[in-house]
C-alpha positions in Angstrom: -21.9 -25.8 78.1 -20.1 -27.5 81.0 -19.2 -26.0 84.3 -16.8 -26.9 87.0 -15.5 -25.5 90.2 -12.1 -26.4 89.0 -12.0 -26.1 85.2 -8.2 -26.6 85.0 -8.7 -30.3 86.0 -12.1 -30.9 84.4 -12.5 -33.4 81.7 -14.7 -32.6 78.7 -16.7 -35.7 77.9 -18.8 -35.8 74.7 -22.3 -37.1 75.3 -22.2 -40.9 74.9 -18.7 -40.7 73.5 -15.4 -42.4 74.1 -13.2 -39.3 73.7 -12.1 -36.8 76.3 -9.7 -33.9 76.7 -8.1 -32.9 80.0 -7.9 -29.2 80.6 -4.8 -29.6 82.7 -2.9 -30.8 79.6 -4.1 -27.8 77.6 -3.7 -25.1 80.3 0.0 -24.2 79.5 -1.1 -23.3 76.0 -4.4 -21.6 77.0 -2.6 -19.5 79.5 -0.2 -18.2 76.9 -2.8 -17.3 74.3 -6.1 -15.6 74.5 -7.7 -18.3 72.5 -6.6 -21.8 71.7 -7.7 -23.8 68.7 -8.5 -27.4 69.2 -7.9 -29.0 65.9 -8.6 -32.6 65.0 -5.9 -33.9 62.8 -6.5 -37.4 64.0 -9.0 -39.6 62.2 -11.6 -41.5 64.1 -13.6 -44.7 63.4 -17.0 -45.0 62.0 -19.2 -41.9 62.4 -16.6 -39.7 64.0 -16.3 -35.9 64.1 -14.4 -33.5 66.1 -14.7 -30.0 64.8 -12.2 -27.2 65.2 -13.5 -24.6 67.7 -12.1 -21.8 69.8 -11.8 -22.0 73.5 -11.5 -18.8 75.5 -9.1 -19.0 78.4 -11.3 -16.5 80.2 -14.2 -18.8 79.8 -12.2 -21.7 81.2 -11.3 -19.6 84.3 -15.1 -18.9 84.7 -15.7 -22.6 84.6 -17.5 -22.4 81.3 -16.8 -24.1 78.1 -18.5 -23.0 74.9 -18.6 -24.3 71.3 -17.4 -27.8 71.9 -18.8 -30.2 69.3 -18.0 -33.8 69.8 -20.2 -35.9 67.7 -20.7 -39.6 67.0 -18.1 -42.2 68.1 -14.6 -41.3 68.8 -11.4 -43.2 69.5 -8.9 -42.0 72.2 -6.1 -43.6 70.3 -6.7 -41.3 67.4 -6.6 -44.1 64.9 -9.1 -45.5 62.5 -9.6 -49.3 62.8 -11.1 -50.1 59.4 -9.4 -53.4 59.0 -9.3 -52.6 55.2 -6.5 -51.3 53.1 -7.8 -48.9 50.5 -6.5 -49.4 47.0 -8.7 -46.9 45.0 -10.2 -43.5 45.6 -13.2 -41.7 44.2 -13.8 -38.0 44.7 -17.0 -36.0 44.6 -16.3 -32.6 43.1 -18.6 -29.7 44.1 -17.9 -28.6 47.6 -15.3 -31.2 48.1 -12.6 -30.5 45.5 -13.9 -27.3 44.2 -15.5 -24.4 46.2 -18.6 -24.3 44.0 -21.4 -25.0 46.4 -21.3 -21.4 47.5 -22.3 -20.4 44.0 -25.4 -22.6 44.1 -26.2 -21.1 47.5 -25.8 -17.6 46.3 -28.0 -18.1 43.2 -30.7 -19.9 45.1 -30.8 -17.2 47.7 -31.2 -14.7 45.0 -34.1 -16.6 43.4 -35.9 -17.1 46.7 -35.5 -13.4 47.6 -37.7 -12.5 44.6 -40.5 -14.6 46.2 -39.8 -13.2 49.7 -38.7 -16.6 50.9 -35.6 -17.2 53.1 -32.9 -19.6 52.3 -32.8 -22.7 54.5 -29.9 -25.0 54.9 -32.2 -27.9 55.4 -33.3 -27.3 51.7 -29.7 -27.0 50.7 -28.9 -30.4 52.3 -31.6 -32.1 50.3 -30.4 -30.6 47.0 -26.7 -31.3 47.3 -25.3 -34.0 45.1 -28.4 -34.5 43.0 -28.7 -34.2 39.3 -29.8 -30.8 38.1 -33.4 -31.6 37.3 -33.8 -33.7 40.5 -32.5 -30.8 42.6 -34.8 -28.4 40.8 -37.8 -30.5 41.6 -36.8 -30.6 45.3 -36.4 -26.8 45.2 -39.8 -26.2 43.8 -41.6 -28.7 46.0 -39.9 -27.7 49.2 -40.3 -23.9 48.7 -43.9 -24.2 47.5 -43.4 -21.7 44.7 -46.3 -22.8 42.5 -45.6 -20.2 39.8 -42.1 -21.6 39.2 -41.5 -24.9 37.4 -38.3 -27.0 37.8 -37.4 -26.2 34.2 -37.9 -22.4 34.8 -35.8 -22.6 37.9 -32.9 -24.3 36.1 -33.1 -21.8 33.2 -32.9 -18.9 35.6 -30.2 -20.5 37.7 -28.1 -21.4 34.7 -27.8 -17.8 33.5 -26.4 -16.8 36.8 -24.1 -19.8 37.3 -22.4 -19.6 34.0 -20.6 -16.4 35.0 -19.5 -17.8 38.3 -18.3 -21.3 37.5 -15.1 -20.2 35.7 -13.9 -18.5 38.9 -14.1 -21.8 40.9 -11.2 -22.3 43.3 -9.8 -25.5 44.8 -10.8 -26.4 48.3 -8.0 -26.4 50.9 -6.0 -29.6 50.8 -7.4 -30.8 47.5 -4.4 -30.3 45.3 -2.0 -31.7 48.0 -4.1 -34.9 48.4 -4.5 -35.5 44.7 -0.8 -34.9 43.9 0.1 -37.2 46.8 -2.1 -40.1 45.6 -1.0 -39.6 42.0 2.7 -39.6 43.0 2.2 -42.9 44.9 0.3 -44.6 42.1 -3.1 -44.7 43.8 -5.8 -45.0 41.1 -8.4 -42.3 41.6 -11.3 -40.7 39.7 -14.1 -38.2 40.1 -17.8 -39.1 40.4 -19.9 -35.9 40.2 -23.5 -35.0 39.6 -22.4 -32.1 37.4 -23.1 -32.5 33.7 -20.4 -32.1 31.0 -20.8 -28.4 30.2 -20.7 -27.4 33.9 -17.7 -29.6 34.5 -15.8 -27.9 31.8 -16.6 -24.4 33.1 -15.7 -25.4 36.7 -12.4 -27.1 35.9 -11.1 -24.8 33.2 -8.5 -23.3 35.5 -7.6 -26.6 37.1 -6.7 -28.8 34.2 -3.4 -30.0 35.7 -5.1 -31.3 38.8 -8.0 -33.1 37.1 -5.6 -34.6 34.5 -4.3 -36.8 37.3 -7.6 -38.6 37.5 -7.9 -42.0 35.8 -11.3 -41.0 34.6 -14.3 -38.8 35.4 -18.0 -39.9 35.6 -20.5 -37.1 35.2 -24.1 -36.8 36.1 -25.3 -37.0 32.5 -23.3 -40.2 31.9 -25.7 -42.8 30.2 -24.7 -45.4 32.9 -25.8 -43.1 35.7 -29.5 -43.8 35.6 -30.3 -42.3 38.9 -28.5 -39.5 40.9 -27.3 -39.7 44.4 -28.2 -41.3 46.9 -28.4 -44.1 44.3 -25.0 -45.8 44.0 -25.0 -45.7 40.2 -22.3 -43.0 39.8 -19.9 -44.7 42.2 -20.5 -48.2 40.8 -19.9 -46.8 37.3 -16.7 -45.1 38.4 -15.5 -48.2 40.1 -16.0 -50.3 37.0 -13.9 -48.0 34.8 -10.6 -48.4 36.7 -8.0 -50.4 34.9 -8.6 -54.1 35.4 -12.4 -53.7 35.8 -14.6 -53.4 38.8 -12.8 -53.0 42.2 -13.9 -54.6 45.4 -16.1 -51.9 46.9 -14.6 -52.6 50.3 -11.3 -51.4 49.0 -12.7 -48.1 47.6 -12.7 -44.9 49.6 -15.1 -42.1 48.6 -14.7 -38.5 49.6 -17.9 -36.5 49.8 -19.4 -33.3 51.3 -23.1 -34.0 50.7 -25.4 -36.3 52.7 -26.8 -37.7 49.5 -23.3 -38.5 48.3 -22.4 -40.2 51.6 -25.6 -42.3 51.2 -24.7 -43.2 47.6 -21.2 -44.3 48.7 -22.6 -46.5 51.5 -25.2 -47.9 49.1 -22.4 -48.9 46.8 -20.7 -50.8 49.7 -17.8 -48.3 49.9 -16.2 -46.5 52.8 -16.7 -42.7 52.9 -14.9 -39.7 54.3 -17.2 -36.7 54.7 -15.9 -33.2 54.6 -19.1 -31.2 55.2 -19.8 -27.6 55.0 -19.7 -26.1 58.5 -23.3 -24.9 58.0 -24.6 -28.4 57.5 -26.4 -29.8 60.6 -24.3 -32.5 62.3 -27.2 -34.9 62.1 -26.2 -35.4 58.5 -22.8 -36.7 59.5 -23.9 -40.0 61.0 -23.6 -42.3 58.0 -20.0 -41.3 57.2 -17.1 -43.5 58.3 -15.0 -40.5 59.1 -15.9 -36.8 59.2 -13.2 -34.1 58.8 -13.3 -30.3 58.8 -11.0 -30.1 55.8 -9.1 -32.3 53.4 -6.0 -30.9 55.1 -7.0 -33.0 58.1 -6.9 -36.3 56.2 -4.3 -38.8 57.3 -3.8 -41.4 54.5 -2.3 -43.9 57.0 -5.6 -44.3 58.6 -6.8 -46.1 55.5 -3.7 -48.0 54.6 -2.6 -45.4 52.1 0.9 -44.1 51.7 1.5 -41.4 54.3 2.2 -37.7 53.7 5.9 -37.0 54.2 5.0 -33.8 55.9 2.2 -35.3 58.1 3.1 -35.3 61.8 3.6 -38.7 63.4 
């Protein structure tokens, strides 16, 4: 929280950041509305994040500012200076293209409740993006439930998830971005830790969107020896584009999980992170760009064809 005797002229400066907002430029809007949403549509360079938050005009008049979250490095120009033009795109799936991570959370909370243990997002962060058995081992080790084996956990979880996956919905902005890249001839694929059966259940209502992918690499693919944060899945995905392996510096990966971000960086690729708002911001640091939604992605920041409806 920041305070100022004159909030209308106070600058909000993120700690150790290069980005600021001047209240005086916002006051005409704030005075007309009870709340003003600060939304970051601009993209920032390496390790950047500006989340959307609400500012109360009453709080401004009191000289108090709440819920400002400026993290990592930011660029006042609002442009990403990557120096690289992206030619290929790889998407994670769960929590990035499809709103399925909430199913895993729901089921894991249910299992933990039987053992009188609370769900912890630090545990969730460690499990996201891993292969099923790897995630199960983390769950059992971290929760300390000695009477539950990883295999038993998976069996119980599977029964509950099977009824949920067919109801999977696309994340905001996913269809728009995929259609845009497809229309402009940008090669793209999916690299997901999900195995074949789960992939089929999750995507059964979204065949048209996923048919636009050049290929899909799954967690049970023989070439994926290790799950994320190993780079195996993204290296395998890159090799299967037409023409063979792509220069990793020209590949942009979209991820929501810390392990996925690490996998992309370990593969030598750039990565845009679209994390769950519940995920601690300390997990954002390795990403080249952090967005609150795929709706906030600006293709021009990465040398990709611009959205026709994206503001200049």
